[in-house]
C-alpha positions as CSV (number, residue, x, y, z in Angstrom):
1,M,0.0,-0.3,0.1
2,S,1.3,3.3,-0.7
3,S,1.6,6.5,1.1
4,S,-1.0,7.9,-0.4
5,E,-3.5,5.5,0.2
6,M,-2.5,4.7,3.7
7,V,-3.4,8.9,4.4
8,L,-6.7,8.4,2.4
9,R,-7.6,5.5,4.5
10,F,-6.6,7.3,7.8
11,A,-8.7,10.3,6.9
12,A,-11.7,8.1,5.6
13,E,-11.8,6.1,8.6
14,F,-11.0,8.9,11.2
15,A,-13.8,11.3,9.7
16,T,-16.2,8.2,10.1
17,F,-15.0,7.6,13.7
18,L,-15.5,11.5,14.6
19,V,-19.1,11.9,12.7
20,A,-20.1,8.2,14.4
21,V,-19.0,9.3,17.8
22,A,-20.7,12.7,17.1
23,G,-23.9,11.1,16.0
24,A,-23.8,8.6,19.3
25,A,-23.5,11.8,21.8
26,I,-26.8,13.3,20.0
27,V,-28.4,10.3,20.5
28,V,-27.7,9.9,24.2
29,L,-27.5,13.7,25.2
30,R,-29.7,15.5,22.9
31,P,-32.1,12.9,21.4
32,R,-34.7,15.9,20.5
33,L,-32.7,17.2,17.9
34,L,-32.9,14.7,15.7
35,G,-36.9,14.0,16.8
36,V,-35.9,10.6,16.9
37,E,-38.9,8.0,18.7
38,R,-38.0,6.2,21.8
39,G,-38.0,2.9,19.9
40,S,-35.7,4.3,17.1
41,R,-32.9,5.4,19.7
42,L,-31.1,2.2,20.6
43,A,-30.8,1.4,16.5
44,L,-29.5,4.6,15.8
45,L,-27.2,4.3,19.1
46,L,-25.9,0.7,18.2
47,G,-25.4,2.0,14.5
48,F,-23.3,5.0,15.3
49,L,-21.0,2.9,17.7
50,G,-21.0,0.3,14.9
51,L,-19.5,2.1,12.4
52,A,-17.2,3.8,15.0
53,V,-15.7,0.5,16.0
54,A,-14.9,-0.6,12.2
55,A,-13.7,2.6,11.8
56,F,-11.5,2.6,15.0
57,L,-10.3,-1.0,13.7
58,H,-9.4,-0.6,10.2
59,G,-8.0,3.1,10.4
60,S,-5.4,2.2,12.9
61,F,-4.6,-0.8,10.9
62,L,-5.7,-3.3,13.2
63,Y,-7.8,-5.2,11.1
64,E,-8.3,-5.1,7.1
65,A,-11.5,-4.3,5.5
66,R,-11.9,-7.9,4.6
67,D,-11.6,-9.1,7.8
68,L,-14.5,-10.5,9.5
69,P,-14.9,-8.9,12.5
70,V,-14.7,-5.6,10.5
71,L,-17.1,-6.2,7.8
72,V,-19.9,-7.9,10.1
73,V,-19.4,-4.6,12.6
74,R,-19.8,-2.1,9.9
75,S,-22.4,-4.1,8.0
76,A,-24.4,-4.1,11.3
77,G,-24.0,-0.6,11.8
78,I,-25.0,0.5,8.3
79,V,-28.5,-1.9,8.8
80,L,-29.1,-0.6,12.1
81,L,-28.6,3.2,11.3
82,G,-31.2,2.4,8.2
83,V,-33.6,0.9,10.4
84,G,-33.3,3.6,13.1
85,T,-33.6,6.0,10.4
86,L,-37.3,4.9,9.5
87,G,-38.3,6.6,13.4
88,W,-36.2,10.0,12.4
89,G,-38.5,13.0,13.0
90,E,-35.9,15.3,10.7
91,E,-36.9,16.7,7.5
92,R,-37.4,14.5,4.3
93,V,-34.4,16.5,2.6
94,T,-32.3,15.6,5.5
95,R,-33.5,11.7,5.9
96,R,-32.7,11.2,2.1
97,V,-29.2,12.7,3.0
98,V,-28.6,10.2,5.4
99,W,-29.7,7.3,3.1
100,V,-27.4,8.5,0.5
101,A,-24.7,8.3,2.9
102,L,-25.5,5.1,4.2
103,V,-25.7,3.9,0.1
104,L,-22.2,5.1,0.0
105,F,-20.7,3.0,3.1
106,A,-22.8,-0.1,1.4
107,V,-21.0,0.6,-1.7
108,A,-17.5,0.7,0.1
109,E,-18.5,-2.6,1.2
110,V,-19.4,-4.6,-2.0
111,A,-16.1,-2.3,-3.2
112,V,-14.3,-4.6,-1.1
113,A,-15.8,-7.9,-1.7
114,A,-15.2,-7.3,-5.3
115,G,-11.8,-6.3,-4.6
116,M,-12.2,-3.0,-6.0
117,S,-9.2,-0.2,-5.7
118,A,-8.9,0.8,-1.9
119,A,-9.0,4.6,-3.0
120,V,-12.1,4.0,-4.4
121,V,-13.6,2.3,-1.2
122,D,-11.8,5.0,1.1
123,A,-13.5,7.6,-1.2
124,A,-16.6,6.1,-0.9
125,R,-16.6,6.2,2.8
126,A,-15.3,9.6,3.3
127,L,-18.3,10.8,0.9
128,G,-20.5,9.0,3.6
129,A,-18.9,10.3,6.2
130,L,-19.2,13.7,5.0
131,G,-22.9,13.4,4.3
132,L,-23.6,11.7,8.0
133,G,-21.6,15.0,9.2
134,A,-23.6,17.5,7.6
135,V,-26.8,16.3,8.8
136,L,-25.7,16.2,12.1
137,F,-24.1,19.7,11.9
138,S,-27.2,21.1,10.5
139,S,-29.3,19.1,13.3
140,A,-27.1,20.6,16.0
141,R,-27.7,24.0,15.1
142,R,-30.8,24.2,17.5
143,S,-28.4,23.1,20.5
144,I,-25.6,25.6,21.6
145,P,-24.0,22.3,23.7
146,A,-24.6,20.5,20.7
147,R,-23.5,22.8,18.3
148,V,-20.1,23.1,20.1
149,A,-19.7,19.3,20.4
150,V,-20.1,19.2,16.7
151,S,-18.0,22.3,15.6
152,T,-15.6,20.9,18.3
153,A,-15.6,17.7,16.5
154,A,-15.5,19.1,13.1
155,S,-12.4,21.7,14.2
156,L,-10.6,18.6,16.2
157,L,-11.1,16.7,13.0
158,L,-9.3,19.4,10.6
159,V,-6.6,20.0,13.4
160,V,-5.8,16.2,13.7
161,L,-6.0,15.5,10.0
162,A,-3.3,18.4,9.2
163,V,-1.0,17.5,11.6
164,S,-1.5,13.6,11.3
165,V,-1.4,14.2,7.3
166,A,1.7,16.2,7.7
167,L,3.5,13.9,10.0
168,S,2.6,10.7,8.0
169,V,3.5,12.3,4.7
170,V,7.0,14.1,6.3
171,I,7.6,10.8,8.2
172,S,6.9,8.2,5.5
173,D,8.8,10.1,3.1
174,N,11.7,9.8,5.5
175,V,11.4,6.4,6.2
176,E,11.1,5.8,2.7
177,K,13.9,7.4,1.5
178,E,16.4,6.3,4.8
179,A,15.3,2.6,3.0
180,L,16.3,3.7,-0.3
181,R,19.5,5.2,1.2
182,L,20.4,2.1,3.0
183,V,19.6,0.0,0.3
184,D,21.8,2.5,-2.0
185,N,24.8,2.4,0.4
186,R,24.5,-1.0,0.4
187,A,24.8,-1.4,-3.7
188,R,27.5,1.2,-3.2
189,A,29.6,-1.0,-1.0
190,E,29.0,-4.0,-2.7
191,A,30.1,-2.4,-6.2
192,N,33.3,-0.6,-4.2
193,E,33.9,-4.2,-2.8
194,V,34.1,-5.6,-6.4
195,Q,36.4,-2.6,-7.2
196,T,38.7,-2.0,-4.6
197,S,39.1,-5.8,-3.0
198,V,37.7,-8.5,-5.7
199,I,39.4,-7.2,-8.4
200,P,42.9,-6.1,-6.8
201,T,43.0,-9.8,-5.2
202,A,42.7,-11.0,-9.0
203,T,45.4,-8.8,-10.3
204,T,47.8,-9.9,-7.3
205,N,47.2,-14.1,-7.5
206,A,47.6,-13.3,-11.4
207,T,51.1,-11.7,-10.9
208,L,52.1,-13.9,-8.4
209,V,51.1,-17.0,-10.9
210,A,53.2,-15.1,-13.7
211,A,56.3,-14.2,-11.8
212,T,56.3,-17.8,-10.6
213,L,56.1,-19.3,-14.0
214,Q,58.4,-16.4,-15.0
215,G,60.7,-17.6,-12.5
216,S,60.8,-21.6,-13.2
217,R,59.5,-21.8,-16.4
218,L,61.0,-19.0,-18.7
219,R,62.4,-21.1,-21.1
220,L,59.0,-23.0,-21.9
221,L,57.1,-19.7,-22.2
222,E,60.0,-18.5,-24.6
223,G,59.4,-21.5,-26.7
224,L,55.5,-21.1,-26.3
225,D,55.7,-17.7,-27.7
226,A,57.8,-18.6,-30.6
227,D,55.4,-21.9,-31.6
228,P,52.3,-21.6,-29.6
229,R,51.0,-25.3,-28.6
230,P,49.3,-26.9,-25.8
231,S,51.8,-27.5,-22.8
232,P,51.2,-30.4,-20.1
233,V,54.0,-29.0,-18.0
234,L,51.9,-25.8,-18.1
235,A,48.9,-27.3,-17.5
236,D,50.1,-29.3,-14.5
237,D,51.9,-25.7,-12.8
238,I,48.3,-24.3,-13.2
239,E,46.8,-27.3,-11.2
240,S,49.7,-26.8,-8.8
241,F,48.4,-23.2,-8.4
242,L,45.0,-23.9,-7.6
243,A,46.0,-26.6,-4.8
244,A,48.1,-24.1,-3.7
245,N,44.9,-21.6,-3.3
246,L,46.9,-18.9,-5.5
247,L,44.1,-19.2,-8.3
248,R,40.4,-20.1,-7.3
249,P,39.0,-23.6,-8.2
250,E,36.0,-23.4,-10.8
251,N,36.9,-19.6,-11.7
252,P,38.6,-19.5,-15.7
253,V,42.0,-19.5,-15.7
254,V,43.8,-18.6,-19.2
255,Y,47.2,-18.3,-20.4
256,A,48.1,-16.7,-23.8
257,T,51.2,-16.0,-25.8
258,A,52.0,-12.0,-26.2
259,G,50.5,-12.1,-29.6
260,Q,47.2,-13.3,-27.7
261,V,47.1,-17.0,-28.8
262,L,45.5,-19.1,-26.5
263,V,48.2,-22.3,-24.9
264,L,45.9,-23.1,-21.9
265,F,42.2,-22.3,-20.7
266,R,40.6,-23.8,-17.6
267,D,36.8,-23.9,-16.7
268,I,36.0,-21.9,-19.9
269,D,35.3,-22.4,-23.6
270,R,37.5,-21.4,-26.3
271,A,35.2,-18.3,-27.3
272,G,34.9,-17.2,-23.6
273,A,38.8,-17.5,-23.4
274,E,39.6,-15.6,-26.7
275,T,36.8,-13.0,-25.1
276,L,39.2,-12.6,-22.1
277,V,42.5,-12.6,-24.2
278,G,41.2,-9.8,-26.3
279,S,40.1,-7.9,-23.8
280,T,41.2,-4.2,-22.9
281,A,42.8,-5.7,-19.8
282,V,44.9,-8.2,-21.2
283,E,46.1,-5.8,-24.0
284,E,47.0,-3.1,-21.6
285,A,49.2,-5.8,-19.7
286,V,51.1,-7.2,-22.7
287,A,51.9,-3.9,-24.2
288,G,52.6,-2.7,-21.0
289,Q,54.7,-5.4,-19.6
290,T,52.5,-5.2,-16.4
291,R,49.5,-6.1,-14.6
292,T,46.2,-4.8,-14.7
293,G,42.9,-5.6,-12.9
294,S,38.9,-5.3,-14.8
295,V,35.8,-6.7,-15.1
296,Q,34.6,-8.5,-18.1
297,V,31.0,-10.0,-19.7
298,V,31.8,-13.2,-21.2
299,G,28.8,-15.2,-22.2
300,D,26.3,-15.0,-19.6
301,R,28.8,-14.5,-17.1
302,G,30.3,-11.2,-15.1
303,L,34.3,-11.9,-14.3
304,V,36.4,-10.0,-12.3
305,V,39.6,-10.3,-14.6
306,G,43.3,-9.8,-13.3
307,A,46.1,-10.1,-16.0
308,A,49.9,-10.1,-15.6
309,A,52.6,-10.0,-18.4
310,V,55.3,-12.7,-18.4
311,T,58.4,-11.1,-19.6
312,A,62.1,-12.4,-21.0
313,P,65.0,-10.6,-21.4
314,A,65.6,-8.9,-24.9
315,P,68.6,-6.7,-26.5
316,E,66.3,-3.5,-25.9
317,G,65.4,-4.3,-22.3
318,R,62.7,-7.1,-22.0
319,R,59.7,-8.0,-23.7
320,A,56.1,-9.6,-23.0
321,V,56.3,-13.6,-24.3
322,G,53.1,-14.3,-22.8
323,V,50.2,-13.4,-20.3
324,L,48.7,-14.9,-17.4
325,V,44.8,-14.3,-16.7
326,S,42.9,-15.0,-13.2
327,T,39.4,-14.7,-12.8
328,T,36.9,-14.3,-10.1
329,A,33.3,-15.4,-11.0
330,L,30.6,-13.0,-9.5
331,D,28.3,-15.8,-9.6
332,D,25.2,-16.5,-7.4
333,A,27.6,-18.1,-4.9
334,Y,29.5,-15.0,-4.6
335,L,26.5,-13.2,-4.2
336,N,25.3,-15.5,-1.6
337,G,28.9,-15.3,0.2
338,R,28.1,-11.4,0.1
339,A,24.6,-11.5,1.5
340,V,24.9,-14.5,4.2
341,N,25.1,-11.7,7.2
342,D,21.9,-10.1,5.9
343,E,19.0,-12.0,4.6
344,S,17.1,-9.0,4.2
345,V,19.0,-7.6,1.6
346,S,18.9,-9.8,-2.0
347,L,21.7,-9.2,-4.6
348,A,22.4,-9.3,-8.3
349,V,24.8,-8.3,-10.7
350,V,23.2,-7.1,-14.3
351,D,24.9,-5.7,-17.4
352,R,22.8,-3.3,-19.6
353,N,20.6,-6.0,-21.0
354,R,20.1,-8.7,-18.4
355,V,20.7,-10.4,-15.1
356,L,23.8,-12.4,-14.9
357,S,23.5,-13.7,-11.3
358,D,21.3,-13.3,-8.5
359,Y,20.8,-14.2,-4.9
360,G,17.5,-13.8,-2.9
361,P,14.1,-12.4,-4.1
362,L,13.8,-10.0,-6.8
363,P,11.0,-8.1,-8.5
364,D,10.0,-9.8,-11.6
365,S,10.6,-6.1,-13.5
366,G,13.2,-3.2,-12.6
367,V,16.1,-5.0,-11.4
368,V,17.6,-4.5,-15.1
369,A,16.2,-1.4,-15.4
370,V,17.7,0.3,-12.5
371,G,21.3,-1.2,-13.3
372,R,21.0,0.2,-16.7
373,A,20.4,3.4,-15.3
374,A,23.2,3.4,-12.8
375,L,25.5,2.1,-15.4
376,E,24.2,5.4,-17.9
377,S,24.8,7.9,-14.7
378,A,27.2,10.2,-14.2
379,D,27.6,9.1,-10.6
380,G,27.8,5.6,-11.3
381,S,24.4,4.8,-9.1
382,A,20.4,4.7,-9.4
383,S,17.6,4.1,-7.1
384,S,14.0,3.1,-7.6
385,V,10.9,1.4,-6.4
386,S,9.3,-1.7,-8.0
387,G,7.1,-4.5,-7.7
388,G,7.4,-4.1,-3.8
389,Y,11.0,-3.7,-3.9
390,F,13.5,-0.7,-3.0
391,L,16.2,-1.2,-6.1
392,A,19.6,0.8,-5.9
393,A,22.4,0.0,-8.2
394,G,26.2,0.8,-8.2
395,V,28.5,0.1,-10.9
396,V,31.7,-1.2,-11.3
397,R,34.0,-0.2,-13.7
398,G,36.6,-1.6,-16.0
399,S,40.4,-1.0,-16.4
400,D,39.3,1.8,-18.5
401,N,37.2,3.4,-16.4
402,A,34.3,2.5,-18.6
403,A,31.0,0.9,-16.6
404,V,30.9,-2.7,-17.2
405,L,28.7,-4.1,-14.5
406,A,25.8,-3.0,-11.6
407,V,25.3,-4.7,-8.5
408,V,21.7,-4.5,-7.7
409,A,20.5,-4.5,-4.0
410,A,17.1,-5.0,-2.9
411,T,15.0,-4.8,-0.5
412,P,11.1,-5.6,0.3
413,T,9.4,-2.6,0.8
414,T,7.3,-4.4,3.9
415,V,9.8,-2.6,6.2
416,V,8.2,0.5,5.0
417,D,4.8,-0.8,5.1
418,D,5.0,-1.8,8.5
419,T,6.5,1.6,9.9
420,R,3.8,3.5,8.0
421,S,0.8,1.2,9.7
422,S,2.5,1.7,12.9
423,L,2.7,5.1,12.5
424,F,-0.7,5.7,11.3
425,R,-2.2,3.3,14.1
426,T,-0.5,5.5,16.8
427,L,-2.0,8.6,15.0
428,F,-5.4,7.2,15.1
429,L,-5.2,6.0,18.8
430,V,-3.6,9.4,19.4
431,G,-6.4,11.2,17.2
432,L,-8.9,8.9,19.1
433,L,-8.4,9.7,22.8
434,T,-8.0,13.3,22.0
435,A,-10.9,13.4,20.1
436,L,-12.6,11.7,23.0
437,V,-11.5,13.9,25.9
438,A,-12.1,17.0,23.7
439,F,-15.5,16.0,22.5
440,V,-16.6,15.3,25.9
441,A,-15.0,18.5,27.5
442,A,-16.8,20.6,24.7
443,S,-20.2,19.9,25.9
444,F,-19.5,21.7,29.5
445,V,-17.0,24.5,28.5
446,G,-18.5,25.3,24.9
447,E,-16.9,28.7,23.4
448,R,-13.8,28.5,25.7
449,I,-12.4,24.9,24.4
450,G,-13.4,26.2,20.6
451,G,-11.4,29.3,20.9
452,G,-8.5,27.0,22.4
453,L,-8.9,24.7,19.5
454,R,-8.8,27.4,16.9
455,R,-5.6,28.9,18.4
456,L,-4.2,25.4,18.2
457,T,-4.9,24.5,14.6
458,V,-3.5,28.0,13.9
459,A,-0.3,27.3,16.0
460,A,-0.5,23.9,14.3
461,E,-0.5,25.4,10.8
462,G,2.2,28.0,11.4
463,V,4.8,24.7,12.6
464,Q,3.7,22.8,9.6
465,A,4.6,26.0,7.4
466,G,8.1,26.5,9.1
467,D,7.0,29.2,11.7
468,F,8.7,28.0,14.6
469,T,8.1,31.2,16.4
470,T,4.6,30.7,16.6
471,R,3.1,30.2,20.0
472,V,-0.2,29.0,21.3
473,A,-1.8,31.3,23.9
474,V,-3.4,28.9,25.9
475,S,-2.6,29.1,29.8
476,S,-5.7,26.8,30.9
477,Q,-4.7,23.6,32.9
478,D,-6.9,21.2,31.3
479,E,-5.8,18.9,28.3
480,L,-5.8,21.9,25.6
481,G,-3.5,23.8,27.8
482,V,-1.2,20.8,28.5
483,L,-1.2,20.4,24.5
484,G,-0.9,23.8,24.0
485,S,2.6,24.3,26.1
486,T,3.8,21.0,24.6
487,L,3.0,22.6,21.1
488,N,4.8,25.7,22.3
489,S,7.9,23.8,23.7
490,M,8.1,21.7,20.8
491,A,8.3,24.7,18.4
492,G,10.6,26.5,20.9
493,S,12.6,23.2,20.6
494,I,12.7,23.2,17.1
495,E,13.6,26.9,17.1
496,T,16.6,26.8,19.4
497,L,17.8,24.0,17.1
498,T,17.3,25.6,14.2
499,T,19.2,28.8,15.3
500,E,22.2,26.5,16.5
501,L,22.2,24.7,13.7
502,R,22.5,27.8,11.5
503,Q,25.1,29.4,14.1
504,K,27.3,26.3,13.7
505,G,27.1,26.3,9.7
506,D,28.1,29.9,9.2
507,V,31.3,29.2,11.8
508,E,31.8,25.9,9.5
509,E,31.3,28.0,6.5
510,R,33.9,30.7,7.7
511,L,36.3,28.0,8.8
512,R,36.3,26.4,5.4
513,T,36.5,29.4,3.4
514,R,39.3,30.4,5.5
515,L,41.3,27.0,5.0
516,E,40.4,27.1,1.1
517,A,41.9,30.6,0.7
518,V,45.0,29.3,2.8
519,V,45.4,26.1,0.6
520,A,44.6,28.1,-2.8
521,G,47.3,30.4,-2.3
522,M,50.1,28.0,-1.2
523,G,52.9,27.9,-3.7
524,E,53.3,24.2,-3.2
525,A,50.9,21.8,-4.6
526,V,48.6,20.5,-2.2
527,V,46.6,17.5,-2.8
528,A,44.3,15.6,0.0
529,V,42.6,12.3,-0.1
530,D,39.7,10.6,1.9
531,H,40.2,6.9,3.7
532,E,39.2,5.5,0.2
533,G,41.9,7.1,-1.5
534,K,39.5,9.7,-3.2
535,V,40.7,13.5,-4.0
536,T,39.1,15.8,-1.9
537,T,41.2,18.8,-2.0
538,F,43.3,20.1,-5.0
539,N,44.9,23.5,-5.0
540,G,45.9,25.2,-8.1
541,A,49.4,24.8,-7.5
542,A,48.7,21.2,-7.5
543,E,46.7,21.9,-11.2
544,G,49.8,23.3,-12.7
545,L,52.1,21.2,-11.4
546,F,49.9,18.0,-12.5
547,G,47.9,19.3,-15.6
548,V,44.8,18.3,-14.2
549,T,41.8,20.3,-13.0
550,A,40.6,20.3,-9.5
551,A,37.2,19.9,-10.9
552,R,38.6,16.8,-13.0
553,A,40.6,15.7,-9.9
554,E,38.1,16.1,-6.9
555,G,36.0,12.9,-6.2
556,R,37.9,10.5,-8.1
557,P,40.7,7.8,-6.9
558,V,43.7,9.4,-6.6
559,A,45.4,6.7,-8.4
560,Q,43.0,7.8,-11.9
561,V,44.4,11.6,-11.3
562,V,48.0,11.6,-10.9
563,R,51.2,9.2,-10.9
564,V,54.0,9.9,-8.8
565,T,57.0,7.7,-8.9
566,G,60.9,7.5,-6.6
567,D,63.8,8.5,-7.7
568,D,64.4,5.1,-8.6
569,G,61.2,4.6,-10.4
570,T,59.2,2.9,-7.7
571,D,55.5,3.5,-8.0
572,L,54.2,5.8,-5.1
573,T,50.7,6.0,-6.1
574,P,49.4,3.0,-4.3
575,R,51.1,4.1,-1.2
576,L,49.4,7.7,-1.7
577,S,46.1,6.0,-2.4
578,Q,46.2,4.4,1.2
579,P,46.7,6.9,3.8
580,E,48.8,5.6,7.0
581,E,49.5,6.8,9.9
582,G,52.6,9.3,10.7
583,R,54.5,11.2,8.1
584,W,56.9,10.6,5.3
585,A,59.1,12.5,2.7
586,G,61.7,12.3,0.2
587,A,62.4,12.9,-3.4
588,A,59.9,11.9,-5.8
589,V,59.0,12.6,-10.1
590,V,55.6,13.4,-11.0
591,R,54.6,11.7,-14.0
592,R,52.2,13.7,-16.3
593,D,50.2,12.9,-19.2
594,D,51.7,14.9,-21.8
595,G,54.9,13.0,-20.9
596,V,56.5,15.8,-18.8
597,A,58.6,14.6,-15.8
598,V,58.7,16.9,-13.0
599,P,61.1,16.5,-9.9
600,V,59.3,17.3,-6.6
601,A,60.3,17.4,-2.9
602,L,57.2,15.1,-1.3
603,S,56.0,15.0,2.1
604,A,53.0,13.4,3.3
605,G,51.3,12.3,6.1
606,G,48.0,11.2,7.1
607,L,44.8,12.4,9.0
608,T,43.6,10.9,12.2
609,R,40.1,10.4,12.7
610,P,38.5,11.3,16.4
611,D,38.3,7.3,16.9
612,G,41.9,7.0,16.1
613,G,41.4,5.6,12.4
614,V,43.2,6.6,9.7
615,G,40.5,9.3,8.0
616,G,42.6,10.4,4.5
617,G,45.9,11.8,4.0
618,V,47.8,15.4,2.8
619,W,50.4,15.3,0.3
620,V,52.5,19.0,-0.1
621,L,54.8,18.7,-3.4
622,R,57.5,21.2,-4.3
623,D,58.5,21.9,-7.7
624,M,62.4,21.0,-7.5
625,R,63.1,22.2,-11.5
626,R,64.3,25.5,-10.8
627,E,66.7,24.0,-7.5
628,R,67.6,21.2,-10.3
629,E,68.3,24.0,-12.9
630,A,70.6,26.1,-10.5
631,E,72.7,23.2,-9.4
632,R,73.4,22.3,-13.0
633,T,74.0,26.0,-13.5
634,K,76.6,26.1,-10.5
635,A,78.3,23.1,-11.9
636,D,78.6,24.4,-15.4
637,L,80.0,27.7,-13.7
638,L,82.5,26.0,-11.8
639,A,83.9,24.1,-14.7
640,N,84.2,27.4,-16.6
641,I,86.1,29.1,-13.6
642,S,88.2,26.2,-13.2
643,H,89.3,26.4,-17.2
644,E,89.8,30.4,-17.4
645,L,92.1,30.7,-14.1
646,R,94.3,27.4,-15.1
647,T,94.8,29.0,-18.6
648,P,96.6,32.5,-17.2
649,L,98.3,30.1,-14.2
650,V,100.3,28.2,-16.7
651,P,102.7,30.8,-17.9
652,I,103.0,32.4,-14.3
653,K,104.0,28.8,-13.1
654,G,106.5,28.4,-15.6
655,Y,108.2,31.4,-15.9
656,A,108.4,31.8,-12.7
657,M,110.0,28.5,-12.1
658,M,112.5,29.3,-15.3
659,L,113.3,32.8,-13.4
660,G,114.1,31.2,-10.1
661,R,116.2,28.8,-11.6
662,G,118.2,31.5,-13.6
663,R,118.5,29.8,-16.3
664,L,116.8,32.5,-19.1
665,S,119.0,35.4,-20.5
666,R,118.7,38.9,-19.5
667,E,116.2,39.4,-22.7
668,D,114.4,36.5,-21.9
669,S,113.9,37.4,-18.6
670,R,112.2,40.5,-19.9
671,A,110.1,38.7,-22.2
672,G,109.1,36.0,-19.1
673,L,108.4,38.7,-16.9
674,A,105.7,40.6,-19.9
675,A,104.4,37.1,-19.9
676,I,103.6,37.3,-16.5
677,E,102.1,40.4,-16.4
678,D,99.9,39.5,-19.4
679,A,98.6,36.2,-17.6
680,A,98.2,38.1,-14.4
681,D,96.1,40.7,-16.8
682,Q,94.1,37.7,-18.0
683,L,93.6,36.5,-14.5
684,E,92.4,39.9,-13.0
685,R,89.8,40.4,-16.0
686,V,88.3,36.9,-15.1
687,I,88.2,37.7,-11.7
688,G,86.4,41.2,-12.9
689,R,84.0,39.1,-15.0
690,L,83.6,36.8,-12.1
691,L,82.7,39.6,-9.6
692,E,80.2,41.5,-12.4
693,V,78.2,38.0,-12.5
694,A,78.0,37.6,-8.6
695,G,76.7,41.0,-8.6
696,G,74.4,41.0,-11.4
697,T,73.3,37.6,-9.3
698,A,72.9,39.1,-6.2
699,A,71.0,42.4,-7.6
700,G,68.7,40.2,-9.1
701,R,68.1,38.1,-6.2
702,T,67.5,41.5,-4.2
703,A,65.2,42.5,-6.8
704,A,63.1,39.4,-6.3
705,G,63.2,40.1,-2.7
706,G,65.9,37.8,-1.4
707,Q,69.2,38.4,0.1
708,V,72.2,38.0,-1.3
709,P,74.5,35.0,0.5
710,G,76.9,36.9,2.6
711,E,75.4,39.8,3.1
712,A,73.9,41.1,6.7
């Protein structure tokens, strides 16, 4: 039953209940208003009580309309009212209106027996209650107490219906949204489990097996690459890997040459094996001589694919001679293992056109549709309600980031239906008790209670409209005063909480704006990730360093955005994708998509959550290209200085040695001294140029805001 149908059922039965109670009260307290003969009073009283009891049983969701107690009591009430109206002394028109109302009630019961729509049944009951209410209100005009009682009942009906409908709509929507949120979170978690756990595990298994084969069977694999053929030795090795749990039994395993020629395939037919070997993940593994992980639809199965290249020495370095493909089937058994701890959730793996595997009860339609919607959406998720189930889907992406499969989670809407039924049962009971108390009290206090109810109505509508400053000006000590105080307290509490939340939001907004300004103004690149390794902060310096915009980077896994290696070529991106406690730093190299390698000084640290766990990480990267260029310039300058200084020193030292030994003639001595003087002049010019260069460098540093080394 939908929320609107429940609201209509509640409204129709609550209105019937109030009208029936008002009719019974008039028959008991003011029968002369209806001109009822003494013999007809009992029939009318029992008839009104029958309608009231049936309305309570059905409206409070204790029984359904087809249940025998409700059918018997309501039918008896309709018959007794019909009999009682035969002695009704009201005008003929009024009596006909009562008969029309009773006919509507009877039509509703016939519609119930015929299995017609609940909306039609409740609409007929609501119209019947409206007709009876109009007759009672018209009859009560001749008595102030009765008029006050009927008016109070009508006012209370409006108040309770307004508050109840508002609460039911809000709470029902919240319950439904919460249920959708929970099932959406489950679908995302299952998709994330495949993406971050199953795929890496398959890739690791393939890598271990490929590395083992490369170490022990390299000659055999090189021969198979040159002459592809079945190999019993390789088949035996695969069986040993299965026995050692490096590969999963009953999951397809494939080995192919670097030219993608099948050599071995297990637990899969040749067509499926060729599909795997021709997949993007395998091509990337062979081309890059590395390992890759992805998902692939093969036939009617969804497979997690881990591919690892086997390489051999070559004159140019290494070359790929084969590729090992390990898979994990996303089949019914896998979903059974994932859902074993929560049997209320059903799971399915779908592509755009069909269900590949499932576990648990699912609706006949809607599963593939919600999966297709998730695969075609920008954020990789979708949700819907179909066939009595809440459905949500999360996307699993391949190695090329394309959406390949969707994991669909489903949970029955019965949980929400039960919550709605409990809510309306509580609302009906609260409304029932409140109506009875107010109705009895209205017979004695009249206008005072009427005025209080009007003020309560205005206050309730104000709170419903969002005006939490509304207060009820009721100071009596009776139930209305308590209700007014409770409403005032509730509105005050909501107003206080709203003000506090707004103030906290303003403080957080100012703090966030200040931090964003500081991070954006930093000269170093700052990259922050959450505990899942997704980018949360990417400042302007990071955009310039990595050549990636913040809009493209934020919200994506960091491994899909940047690539950072150590000076020794070690890939640091996995370490950055999984924040750890403590700080670490070192030299690194940023590998940009345009092929540019930028040396950086890298500092990284983990962010600790209040519970002590790692909640994310922050990297700070400083571009070292200027420092490296300065070092190279310094080295070149020192080399030139050494050469320029040694050139004039050679004749100075040579002639000085010859003059010191006295072996030169007077004329040669004079020539030697002249050479020494020329060399000294040359040396002086070199030193002068060095001073000019040093002076120009110092002036440049001073103009840039720096300080010349050695100056104070």
